[in-house]
C-alpha positions in Angstrom: 0.0 0.0 0.1 1.4 3.5 -0.9 1.7 6.3 1.5 -0.7 8.4 -0.4 -3.5 5.6 -0.2 -2.8 5.0 3.5 -3.4 8.6 4.3 -6.5 8.8 2.2 -8.0 5.6 3.9 -7.3 7.0 7.3 -8.4 10.6 6.6 -4.9 11.9 7.7 -4.0 15.1 5.9 -0.4 15.9 4.8 -0.6 18.9 7.0 -1.1 16.7 10.0 1.9 14.7 8.9 4.1 17.7 8.2 3.5 19.2 11.7 4.8 16.2 13.4 7.8 15.3 11.3 11.1 17.1 12.3 13.8 18.1 10.0 17.4 18.0 11.1 17.4 21.7 12.2 14.7 20.8 14.7 11.7 22.5 12.9 8.8 20.7 11.3 8.7 20.1 7.6 6.6 22.2 5.4 3.5 20.7 3.8 5.1 21.3 0.5 8.0 18.8 1.5 5.6 16.1 2.8 3.6 16.6 -0.5 6.7 15.8 -2.5 7.5 12.7 -0.4 3.7 11.4 -0.7 3.1 12.3 -4.4 6.4 11.9 -6.0 8.8 10.0 -3.6 11.2 12.9 -3.6 13.0 13.5 -0.2 14.8 16.7 0.9 18.4 16.8 0.4 19.1 17.9 4.0 17.2 14.9 5.6 18.1 11.2 6.0 15.6 9.2 4.1 15.4 6.3 6.7 15.1 8.9 9.6 12.2 10.6 7.7 10.5 7.2 6.9 10.8 6.2 10.6 9.3 9.5 11.7 6.4 9.0 9.3 5.7 5.4 10.5 5.8 6.7 14.2 3.5 9.5 13.5 1.1 7.2 11.5 1.1 4.7 14.4 0.3 7.5 16.9 -2.7 8.6 14.7 -4.2 5.0 14.7 -2.7 3.2 11.7 -2.4 -0.5 12.3 1.0 -2.1 12.7 0.4 -4.5 9.8 -0.4 -1.6 7.5 2.8 0.3 8.7 4.9 -2.6 7.7 3.5 -2.8 4.2 3.9 1.0 3.3 5.7 1.6 0.1 7.4 5.0 0.3 8.7 4.9 -3.4 11.5 7.5 -3.2 14.5 5.0 -3.5 14.1 4.3 -7.1 13.8 7.9 -8.0 16.8 8.8 -5.9 18.9 6.2 -7.7 17.7 7.4 -11.1 18.8 11.0 -10.3 22.2 9.8 -9.1 22.6 7.8 -12.5 21.4 10.8 -14.5 23.9 13.0 -12.8 26.7 10.4 -13.3 25.8 10.3 -16.9 25.9 14.1 -17.2 29.1 14.4 -15.5 30.7 11.7 -17.9 29.4 13.6 -20.9 30.9 16.7 -19.7 34.2 15.2 -19.1 34.2 13.6 -22.6 33.3 17.0 -24.1 36.2 18.6 -22.3 38.6 16.0 -23.6 37.8 16.5 -27.3 40.1 18.9 -29.3 38.5 21.9 -31.1 38.8 20.0 -34.4 37.0 17.0 -33.1 34.1 19.0 -31.7 33.6 20.8 -35.0 33.5 17.4 -36.8 31.2 15.6 -34.2 29.3 18.8 -33.3 28.3 17.5 -29.8 25.2 18.8 -28.2 
């Protein structure tokens, strides 16, 4: 079960979740940050993904979500995170390749 569906089924708003999840700076995350986690699986750069997920599970438990459903939550951000890392690596490799080409080679191949 996805986090979004679980919140919907239990009538828990993203705002309720945001007010109870604390960032490393000690302040609650904004509703927009929680929205990105719930809808897109994208986590803030400053926070530890496992810590945020643990806090979400703890908050949901206090709001009455059953233990069995907490264990079955699919957060979904891990795949997107790996994809972003691969994309960054590919861009870095491409940029390095571009820098190693001579001016004559750049004119012949016309890289993007």
